[in-house]
N, C-alpha and C positions, 0 to 999 in steps of 0.2 A: 826126117824120120828114116828116109832111105839110108842115110849115112849111119844112123844109130843102129839099124838092123844089120849092118855089115861089120860091126865091131865084135871083137872077142874079149871076154872079160876074165881078167886075172883074179880069181876068187881068193887066192892066197894073199895078195897085196891090196885088194879092194879097189882096183882101178882098171883101165883099159889095158889089155894085154895083146898077145899075138895069136895067130892060128895055132902055134905050137904050144903055148902055155895057157890059152884061154878057152872059154866056152861061149857059144853064140846064143843070143836071146832074140827072138823075133816078136815084135809088137804089131798088133792090128788094133784098129780103133773103131768103135761104133758110136756115132754121134746122132742125137735126135735132131729133128727138124727144128729150126729156130722158132722159138715161141711155144714149143710143146715139151720143153725139158721136164717140167714138173710132172706132167701126165706120163711121159715116157718112163721116168724114174719109178713112179709108183707102180706102173704096170710091170716093169722089169722085175722089181723086187717082189711084188705080190704073186707073180706067176712062177718065180724061181728061175726065170730065164736070164739071170744076171751073168756078167762076164767074170773073168778071173780077178780083175781089178776094177773097182767101182769108185767113181768120183761121187762122194756123198753130199756134195754142196747143195744139191736140190732137195735133199731129204730133210725130214724133221727129226729123225732118230739119231742118237749119238753112235759113234763107232763101238762103244762098249755095249750098247743095246743090241747092235747087230751081232756082236760076238755072243752075247747071252742067248740070242735067238738062233744060234747055230749057223749064221750066214758068214760071219767074218772070222778069220783066224786071230788068235792072240799072237801078235808079232814080236813079243818081247824077246824070245829066244833068238829070233833071226836078226833083230835090230842090234841087240847087244853083241852078237857074234860077228855080223857081217856089215854093220853100218856104223863104224867108229866115228865117221865124220858127223853123222846126225847126232849121235850121243854127245860128242864133244861140243857141238854147236848149242844144243839145248842146255847142257851143263853151264855153258858160258852165258846163257840168256834164260835165267830161271823164270822170268815172267812169261816168256813164250812157252817154256817147257810145261808150266802149269796148265796152259791152254790145250795142249796136244797129248798129254799123258794122263793116266789115272793112277792114283795111289790107293792101295787096299788098306784094310784095317791093320795089317802088320807093317805098314810103311813101305811095302815093295812097290816100285814103279812098274806099271804095265803100259806097253805100247800096243794100242788097238788100231792105230791109224798111222799113215805117213802123210805129212803135211807139206804143202808149198809155203815157205816162210819168206817174208820180206826181209832182206838183209839190210836192215836200217829203216829209215823213214822214206816211204815212197814220195815221188814228186807230187806235192799237193797241187790240186787244180784250182784252188780258191784260197783267198785270204784277204787281209786288209791291204788297201792301196790308197793312194792320195794324189792330189794334184800338185806335182812337183813344179809345174810352170807357174802356179799361183804363188808358191813359196819364193821363186826367183823374182817375180814381178811385184809382189806385195809384202814380202817378208822383210822385217828389219833385223839385221844381225844383232844378237845379244852382245852386251858390252863385255861379258866374260863367258868362258866355256870351261867345261871340266878339263883339268890338266892330267891327262892319262899317263904322262911321264913323271908325275910327282910321286914321292914315296907314299903319301897318304892314300891316293887313289889306287896305286899299285897294290897296297895292302888291303884296302877296304872295298875297292870296287866302285867308290863314289866319293865326292867331297865330304867334308865334315858336316856341312849344312846344305840342304837343298830345300826348295828350289832357289834360284839365284836371288829372288826378292827377299827371301828369308835370310840367306847368307849375308846380304847387305844389311838387313835390319839388325842382325846380331853382330855385325862387324866381324864376321869370321869367314874369311875367304880361303881357308886352307883347302887345297885341292882344286881351286879355281885359277884361271889365268886370263889375262886380257885377250880378247878376240882380235886376231890380226885381220880378219875379213870385215870390211866396213860396208861393202855393197855386194850384191849378187849379180852374176852374169852367167850366161849359158851359151852353148853352141850346139848345133844339131848334126853337122857333117852331112855327108851324102845320104846316109841311111840312119835317120834318128834312132830307130829301135836298137841299133848296134853302136852308133857313133855319138850319141848324146853325151854331153859333158857340162858340168857347172861347178861352181865353187861353194855351194851351199854347205854350211856347217851349223849344226843344231846346238842348242845350249848344252847338251850332253857332251859336246866335243866330237861327235861322230858325224859322218856324212849321210846318215839315215836317222829317222826318228827312233830313239832308243827308250825314252822314258815318258812318263805321263807329262812331265814338264815340257818335253819336246812336242807332244801332242797339243798341249794348251798354247804353246808358242805358235804352232801351225794354225790353230783356230783363229788367232788374232789376225793372221794374214788372210785366212779364208773369209773372215768377216769383211775385210776391206774389199776383197775381190767381189763378193756377193753384192755389196753396196754399189761398187763402181759399175757393175754390169746391170744394175736395176733389178736384182733378184731378191732384195731384202724382204719384200712382202709376199713372195711366192712360196706357197706351202710345200712345194716340191724341192725347194732350195734351202740348204742348211750346211752347217759345218760337218756334222756327223750324226749318226742315229744308233739306236739299239733295237733289239727285237721287241715285238709288240708286248711281250710279257714284262718287259723291263730288264730282262736278262736272257741269255741263251743257255738252255740246259745242256748244250754240248760243251759249254765252258767259254773258251776264248777270253774276252776282256775281263770276265769275272775272275779268272784265275790270276790276273795281274795283281790282285789284291789279297791273294792267299785264300780265296773262297772256292777254289776248284771250279766245279760246274755250277755252283750256286745252290745245289741240292745234295744228292748222294754221291760220295766219292770214296776212294780208298787212299789212305796216306802211304808214305814211303815204307811203313812197317806193315802194310797190308791190313790195316784196321779200317773198318767201315765207319764213315762219319756222315752226319747230316749237317750241311753248311747253311741252310736257308735261314736259320735263326742266329747265326754266328756274328761276332763283332767284325770279322773280315767281310762278310756280306754287307753288313751295315756300312762299312767303310766304302765299299763299291757304290752303294746307293748315295752316300754323301758326295762322292765325286760326280755322279750323274746329276744330282740335285744342283750342284754348283754350276755344271755345264748348262743346265736348263735355265738357271737364273741369269746367266750371262748371255743367253740367247744362242748358244753354240749347238744345242741339241734340237733335233727334229721335233717341232711342236706337235706333230701328228703321229709320233712313233707308235702309239698304242692303237691307232686306227689301221695299221698296215698288217692286220692279222692274216690276210690271204697271201702275203709275200713270203716266200721261202727265205731262210736266213742269209743266203748268199746273193739274193736278187731283190733286196728291199728297195722299193722305189726305183725300179730299173729305168723308168722314163726320165726321172730327175738326174740320175747318174749319167745316162747316155747323152742327155742334153747339156751336160757340163755344168750342172747346178749344185753339185755336192762336192765338198772338199775331201773328206775321208770316208771310205765306204768299204764294205765287204764285197768281193767280186771274184770273177774267174780270170784266168791268165790272159784271155784274149783281149781284155780291155787295157792291158799294160801297154806302155809306150804311146803310140799315136792312135790306139784302137778306137777312141771315141771322137776323134776330130770331125769325121764326116757327119756326125749326128748332133754336134754341139749347137746350141741356139745362138750363142754370141759369136759374131764374126771374127773377133780376135782369137777366141778359143778354137775356132775352126782351123786356124793356122798354127796355133801354139800349144794346144792342150797336150800335156804329157803326163801320163800316169805311171807311178812307180809303186811297187809293192813294199811293204814294211812288216816287221815282226810285231808280235804283241808287245805292248810297252811294259817297262818295269816301273812300278809305282814308287815315286820318290817324293810325293806331295802329301798324301792323305793318310790319316789313321796313325796307329801305334806300330810298334816293332813288328808284330805278327803280320802286318799288311804291307810293310815297306821293304823294298829291295828283295822281294821273293821272286823266284823263278816261275814264270807261268808254266802250268803243268796240265791244263785241260785244253787241248787243241783239237780242232777238227782234222783228223788224219785217218787214213785207212789203217785197219788193224794189221798187225804183223803176220797173222795167219791168213793166208789167202784161200787156199782150197785144201781139201784132205781126201785121201782115198783109203779104202779098206781092201785087203787082199782076201778074197772069199775062199770058202772051203773047196771050190772047184779047182783051185790052183795047188791044192795040198800035195798032189803027187807030181808036180812039175819041178823044174830045176830052180827051187827057191834060193839056193845059194848064189846062183848066177844072177837071178832077179834082184836080190838085195845088194849085190855088188854094183849093179847098174844104179840102184837107188843111192848107194853110198857115194858113187862118183858124182851124182847130181847135187850133192851137198859139198863138193869140193869147189874151189874157185874156177877151175877149168870147166867143170860140169855146169856150174851155175851160169858162167858166161855163155856157154853153148845153149843152155836152156832158155836164157833170157834174151840174148842178143842175136844168136844165129851162128853159122859156121864161120870159122876163121878161114883165111886163104888156104892154110895147110890142110885143114879138115876138108874143105871143098875140093881141093886138088886130089885128095886121097879117095874121094867117094866115087863109086860107080853108079852114076845117076841114070838109071834106065828109063825113068819117067820124067815128067816135066821139070825143067830146071828154071826155077823162078829167078835165080841169081842172073842167069844168062839173059833173061828177058829184060832185066834192068841194067845190064852191063856192070854188074857188081862183082868185084874180085874179092869175094868174101864179105862178111857182114861188117867187119871192123878192122882197124889197124891198131896194134898196141903201141903206146908211147909212154914215156916217163916224163913227168912234169912236176917240179916242186916237190919231189919225194913221193908223188902219187902215181899209180898206174892209171893211164888214160885209155879208155876204150873209145877210139875215134871212129864213130859210125860212118859207114860208107853209103848209107841210104840217101839217095837224092831227094829233092823236093817232090812230093806227090807219091812217094812210095808207100804211104800209109795203108793203102788197100792191099798191099802185098805183105805187110809186116807179119801178119799172122801165119803166113806160109813159110816164113823164114825161121821161125822159132818153134819150140815144143809147146805150142799153145794148149794142147790137150794132155800133156804130161803133167798131171796135177800134183807132182811131188818135186822136191829139190829146193834150192835157194833161188830166190829171185833178186838179182842185183838191182839196186835202186839208185846208186850214185849218191848216197847219203853224204851231205857236205861235211859231216863229222868223221867220215870213214877214210880208208886209205886208197880209194880209187875214185875215178870220175868217169861218168858216161857222157861223152860229148855228142849230143844229138843235134848239134848245130842249130839250136833254138836261138831266137833273137836274144841278145844280151839282156835286155830289159826284162824278158820273161824268165830267163834263167836266174837272174838276180832275185826276182820276186819269189820264185819257188824256193830259193835258198833261204830267204827271209822267213817264208811260211813254214819251213822245216827247222827253224832255229831252235825251237823248243819241242820237247817230246811229250806226247800225250800219255801221262802215267797215272793220273788221278781219276780219269773218267772210267765208269763201269760199262760204257757203251758196248765194248767188245766182249763182254762176259755174259751177254743175254742168254746164250744157249746153255749155260752151265748151271742155271738154277734148276731146282726140282720143279715139277709141275705145280706142287702145292705152293712153293715160294713165288712162282710166276703169277699164279692166280691171286695170291695175297698182295703182291706188289702192285699189280695193275690198277686197282681202284685207288690206292694211296697216291700213286703217281698222278693219276688223272685229277684227283681232288686237290693235290698240292699245286699242280700247274694251273688249274682253273682258278684257284684262290689267288695265286700270284698274278695272273692276268687281270683279275678283277680289282686288285688292291695296290699292286706295286706302282703302276703309272701315276696314280693320285699321290702316293707317298713321295715319289720322285719329284713331282711338280708342286708339292706342298711348300718347299723352300727351306724347311727346318727339320724334316723327318720327325716331327713331334708325335706322329702316330706310330712310330716304330714299335713301342712296347705293346700296343694294342694289336698291331699286325702279327707280332710274334705269338701273342696269346691265341689268336685265331688260328694261326698256322699250326701250332702244337696241338690244338684241339683235333686236328685231322690225323693224329697218331703217326707221324712220319717215322717214329721209332720202330714200327712194324717192318717197314721197308729196310731200315738200318739193320735190324736183327737178322733178316733174311740175307742181306748183303754179307754180313759177317759170317753167317753159316756157310755161305758159298765160298767165301775167301778162306775160311778155315779148312774146308775140304781141299782146297788147292795148295795152300801154303803152310799149314801147320803140320 
């Protein structure tokens, strides 16, 4: 912040200038005591003792409401004139723009807030993971794998017939090839979390589980492992599980079958839909029913109602009794070895992350080979600020030039990562220099690798306590660089390879169908109407879906749907559509 306050801002070109062609802007910050943020915000706003710029994250009112109450300025004129980077970014990301702007009855876009926006998918902290060591020890290589070099797979993304058993039954092996790997081996190197290697290849022809076929092939290996270790009758031991309701309203596995979250979603055309009574959701249940019949599914999944979705049966997972599970990144690699119950697992357990699977087995066309689109991910909009009427007579042109720079790549890097060596060398640090404390010559070094810009972080191990002092943690505007694996840059934080790989798998698909991040955009009336419907639908699912899954034939599906529709889910859908229409129509 010392460095930022020493800059001069070239308002004509919207970036950092010099003392000769720029204007200086000084920032000071007021931060509440940790734990009292909500109370502090309420007192500040109710007494009128608010600052020039206010982070409204802790508030319940929208930026438009603050404008209508005379607290916030309408920023439209300033943004359109002095923040071309912000305008351009939002125009290129209309889903984000809809969340941070307002459109009036005449179709004019208003900017009442400036927002910190995630530039891509943030590093996920949790996702699906599996016991790779069990695949090596107990997996049997399939006779054939997908031939990704074949013309058919190149064109269609999959063989003519899947899974492999069906391709053989139909005598149609187009898109398949013989598997050259006949047995699996692995090596750990000096540091397994970085050096682990094996020759595992899945039926999909990839070195990670890509399809439902791959998952079911894994379950066969997990079955053997559980039996060999004497866990077959242990209720905390199984191949995989699902949430106690029978599905996760956040989506995840449900969306692999085209059912989105399993309840209310928005489609690619921003139409609201209810999927709880759909054929796609029924297909998802058919898959789980088959897993249950084969003994692959946790027999007690409906009894784990007190477990959060990412820590279901933590004891069983940490004791090495579960093959595939939802977890956080710290369990990746060798993370569970010390707590495993089996002596061999204490030496060999190795957990790898994997993406949501593509369904290549169950249902009809609408459920097969669809891209998962309801994933547990942080929203693209992180924080937002209003500029209050107290700043109206200050140098807003220079202020919005600062904001504009924060939406450039250079500004985003400084905001997110810290000062480069050049920036640090140019600063007159009169106060504490945290970089010097850690012997850091800047926050990062820029490199080029495989056509991408790499921000090679200089932070040593243990610098986490200082990281907040190295970045604009309180500057709640600008782009926040994420290192999205689909983007043109990489942030190398020197994580263990197995953790970095897991996070890339967990970010492979983008959360586009879930309405989770739209909660604040409903009217009070819509929120009040949706709440009871939500509760009744989820309660009904929790009471009825587990038995339906365990029935073996889903013969009760029609009765389930009849009872579900009696709860009037269309009320929620109608309100969802009204909200989406305000944003996108």
